[in-house]
N, C-alpha and C positions, 0 to 999 in steps of 0.2 A: 272510289269516293270513301268507302268504309275504312280503307287502309289509311287514307290521309287523316280522317277524324281520329283514328286510334293513335296516330303519331302526335297529333295536336294534344290529345288528352294526356298522353305520357309526358309531353314537354311541360304541360301545365302542372302536373303532379310533382315532377322533379323540381320545377321552379318554386312551388309552394314549400317543399321540404327544405330547400336551400335557404329561402327567406326565413322560415321558422327557425332554422338552425342559427342564423345570424342574430335573430331577436333573442333567442334563449341565451346565446353566448354573451350578448351585450348586457343582458340582465343578470349575468353571473351564475346562471343555472348550472353551467358545466364546470364551474371553478373547482368544486370539490368532487367532481365525478371520478369514480375509480378509487377514491380514498375510503378507508375504513374508519368510521367515526364511532367509537365505543359509546355505549349507553351507560351512563352512571347509575348504578343501582341505588334504590331508595333505602336510606338507613332506617332501621327500626321498623315498627309497625306502621304500614301505610294508611291505616284507618285514621279518621279525623278525631282529634282529641278535644273534648269539651272542658272548659275551665271549671274548677271546683266552685260550687255555689257558696255564697257567703252564708256563714252559720246564722241561725235566727234564734232569739232567746225563747224561753218557755212562755206559754200563754196563760193568762189568768182565766179561771173558770167564772163566767159572769152569768147570772140569771137572765133569762130571756126578757123579763119585764124591764130590766135595766137598759135594753137595747131596742125598745119599741116606743113609737110615738103615734099620736093621732093628729088629724087635721086641727082639732081643737087645741092641742098642745102648741101647734105652730102659730095660732092666732093670738089676738091681743088678750091681755089679762088685767091691764091697768084700769079698765072700766069697773072692776069689782071694788067694793068699798074697802076691802082688806088689803089690796095691792097698791103700792105707791111708786113702784119703780119697774121699768121693763126695757130691755135692750136687745136689739138684733144686730149681730156682728157678721161681717164678711171680710175675709182676708185672703191674700194670694201672693205667692212668689212666682214670677214669670220665669220660664225655662229658656234654654239656649235656642229653641226654635221660634222664639218671639222676637219682635222688633225692639223690645225693651228687655233684653235678657238680664236676669239678676235684680230687676226692680221689684219692689214690694208695694202692695196697695192695702190699706186698711179703710173700711167703710163701716160706720156704725150709726144706727138710728136709736137715740136714747131718750126715753121718757123718764126724766129724773124725778126724784122726790123733791118737794118744794124746798127742803132744807139742805139739799146737796150743794147748791151754789148759793149759800146764804147771803142775802142782801141784794142779789141781782134781780130777783123777780123774773128770771128768764130760765126756767128749768127744762126747756126742750133743747136737746143738744144733738148736733150732728158732727161726725168726724169723717173727713175725706183726706187721706194723706197718700202721696206717691213719693217714693224715695229710690234713687238710683245708686249703683255701686260706686260711683265717682263723685258723690256729694250732691247729686241732683235732688232738688227738694221742691215739691208742689203741694198745695192744699193747706189744710189746717183744721181748726175746731171753731165752731160757732154755736152759741146758745141764744135762743130767742124766747119771746114771751109766749105764754100759753093762753091762747084765745078761748072763748067760751061761746060756742053756738052762734046765735043771731047777732050778738054784740060785736064779736070779732072771731074770724075764722081761726081755728087751731093751727099752730105751726106744724106740729107733728100729729098725724092721725093714723089710726090702724083699724083693722077689721078682723073678722074671723068667720069661717075656718080658713086654715092656711095662712101663709104670710101675705099680708097686704098692708104695707106701712109706707107713709109718705112724709116728706119734710120739704115743704114748698114744692119745687119742681122735680125733686129727687124722689125715687121710690124703689121698693123691693117687692116682688110679687112671685108667688109660686107655691108649690106644695111638694114635699119630699117625693122623689129625689131631685127635682128640678126647680131652680129659682132664676129669675132674671133681676139684675140690679142696674138701675139707671141713675146717673148722677149728673146734675148740672150745678156747678159749684156756686154760681151767683157771687155772693160776697164772702165766701169762705176763703178764697185766695184773691185778694184785690190786685195782685200783680200779674195774674195769669188767667187764661180762659181754659177751663177743664170740662170735658164731657166724657163720661165713662159708661160703657155698656158691656156688662159681663154676664155670661151664662154659667151657672154653677150646676154640676151634676155630682151627686153623692153616690159612689159605687157600693157603699155599705150602710148599714144601720147606724144610728147615732149611739152615744153613751150618755146616760144621765149622771153628770158629776155631782148634782145635788137633786134632792127630791124627797119629800117627807111621806110619800105614799108609795106602797109597792105597786098599786094599780091606780089608774085614773090620775096620772101625774098632773094634768092640767088643773086639777082641783087643789094641788099643793099651793101653799102660800109662798114657799121658797123652793125654787126649782131652776135647773139649768141643764141643757143638753148640748152636745157638740157633735158635728159631723167632721170626720177626718179625711184627708187626702182627696178632696173634691177635684174633679176635672173642670178646669176653668178656661173658657175661651171668650174672645170678644174683641172690642176695639177701644182705644183711648185717643181722644183728641186733645192735644196740648198746643195752645196758641195757634189753632188752625191746621195743625199737622196731624194726620191720622196714623196710628200705629196698631198693627194687628198683634194680638197677644194670646198666649196660652200658658198654663202653668198648673200648680197644685195649690189648693186652698182649703179653708175651713169655713164652716157656718156654725154660729153659736147663738143660742137664745136663752135669756135669763130674765127672771122676775123675782121680786122680793116683797115681803109684807111690810105693813106700816110699822110693825114692832121693831124692824131692823133699821134703827136710826143711823144717820151718818156718823155719829160719834162712836158707834160700836166698831166700825171698821176704820182704822186709822190709816192703813196703807194697803195697797195691793200691787203685786207684780204678776204679770200675765204675759205669756209668750206662746205663739203658735209657730211651730218650727217645721221646715221642709229640709231634709238632709240630702246630701249629694247622692247617696246610695238608694234613694227612693223611699226611705223610711220617714215617718212623721212623729213628732213629739209634741205633746200638749202639756203646758205647765201653767198653773195658777196658784197663788198663795195669798190668802186674805189674812191680815194681821189685826188682831184685836187690841194691840197696844202699839203706841208709836215708838220708833227707834230713833227719834230726833234727839232725845236727851239721854238715852241709855246706850247700851252696847250695840254695835252695828251687826252683831251676829244674832240671827234668829233661829232658835232651836225648834224642835219638832212642833208643828202646828197642825191641829186636827182639820183645819180648813184648807190645807195644802193638797194639791192634786197634781200627779205626774203620770202621764200615760204614753206608752210607746206602741206604735203599730208599724209592722214591716210590710203590710199589704193593704194600705189605704183604708184601714179601719175594719177589715173583716175579722181580724184577731187582735186582741189588745193585751198588753202587759201593764198592769196597774201597780204602781209603787206608791205606798202611802207614808212610809217612814222617810220624811224629807227634812234634810238639814240644809238651810240656806244661809250663806254668808255674803253680806255686802262688803266686798273687798275694799272698795273705795267709794267715797261720796264726794259730790261736788255741790257747791252752792248753786241753787237753781237761779237765783238772781239776788246777789248780795245787796244791791241798791234798793230793792223793793221789799224783800221779806227774807231776813237773814236765816230763819230757822228751817225753811223748807229746803231739803237736800234730796237730790235724785240719785239713784244708783249709777255709778260710772261703770261698774262691772258686777256681775252676779255669779257666784260659784255655788253649785248645787251638788249635794251627795244624796242619793236616794236608794232605798232598798224596799223589799216587800215588807208589809206590816202584818199584824195579826189577822187581818181580814183575808189575806191570801197565804194560808199556811202551806199549800202545796208547792207553789213556786219558791217559797222561802228556802226550801231544802236545796235548791239549785245554787244558792249563794250569789244570786244576781245582784249586781251593784252598778249604779250609773254615776259617773262623774261628768258634770256638764258645766260649761262656761258660756255665759251670755254676755256679749260685749256690744252695748248700744253704740252705733257709729254714725247714724244719720237719722235724726229725729225731729219731730215738731214739738216744741215746748210751749205749754200754755199755763199761765199763772193767773188765778183770780185773786185780786188783792183784798185788803181789809173791807168787810169783815169775813170774807169767805175763807181765806187762808187755805187754799187748795191749789195744788199744782199737778199737771199731767204731762207725761212724756210718751209720745207715740211715734213708732217708725221702724226703721230697719236695724237689725242687729246681726252680727256674725256669731256663729255657733261652733264650738269645738268641744271635744270630750271623748270619752270611751265607755263602752259597756262591757262588763265582764260577767261570766257565769260558768258553772260546771254543767256539762251536758249529761245525758242519761247514763253514760259510761264513766262519769266522773272526770272527764277530760276538761281542762280549763280552756275556755273560749274567750276571745277578746276581739271587739270590733271598734276601730277608730271612727269617730263621728265628726263630720264637718257639714256645715250648711248655713242656711239663712233663716232668720226668724222675724216675725212681726211682733214687736214688743209694745206693752202698754203698762206704764208705771203711774201710780197715783200716790200722792202724799198729802195728808191733811193734818192740821194742828188741832182743829176743833171738830 
């Protein structure tokens, strides 16, 4: 009996070997059996090579008080008898991981001075604009009456400390480094339904672009600070369709005194830029004289600001010597007001000024071109004589400097900007 079992076991083993051989042969396992297949040697160093990091420009030395704010700074100031104007801005460029890649959003809550929109008696202004890379355009500007307490609810309200500002059903709330912005456009865009919810997180401290006090900036009558490279996430509903978005943005807060009348600032050009390489550039230029009747070229202006950051605001390169040229102008609306012309493109050349002598030795120079391409245009007619242009712009340029070893460095710049132009005759 044991002998018969051993024979059966042997037969089973042999059968399994034969079947396995057929299976392996059918699969091609024995095709190259017995052949010598040489192994190709690896050329060069087998270690992984890392790409050269992009060079970064020298940083400005900035006092700590220029980069510090308090909850009182973030809150309202227009309740003070000496302050007549206060604006809270939020802008963002959505990245490729969004469902709206390359789109821009500008949101602003503006407590205007009574004379800013002369003759309208509607000084509370809100801006909500969305612009896509293929000409998509949503939102607009709306200004409303300013109510007073029991008789009529104010259109724009604010509180302190921290940001808490409302315009009808839209609002912004929070405290550095986090804010939430909610927008219900109502009649801002009569052709579309828009709801926006965005969370802003600032990875670094802000920078005071204006401020008349070294300390206690919130007591300044003229002040403005900006957060750069904010991480922005949220949702946008357009005509009932929800889009999930994320990108890079800015938050800015400005207030001015009664003594700064509308007639003092004839024009401003303002652009918050997100570059393809992850850098950010902030540009603003307030002009004390109109370029409507004189040269289109604007020489150095002490109210110009240009700031570059390569790390979302942790370090800044501040350029104060700014020469701006309006290459071309177009009639804003010839049929309504022939004299108001908006920039069709802006060329900027910027260098360090006397305030930054250390980085001046590096011969740093910025050439920047701002091309508005998809904007919302608003004109207030007689007797206001004021026009605004807000929206998406394409950015090109280059930054050059000498490094610590004296070697020339150059970085090509490309990106997207949120632009805001204003022109006023009176």
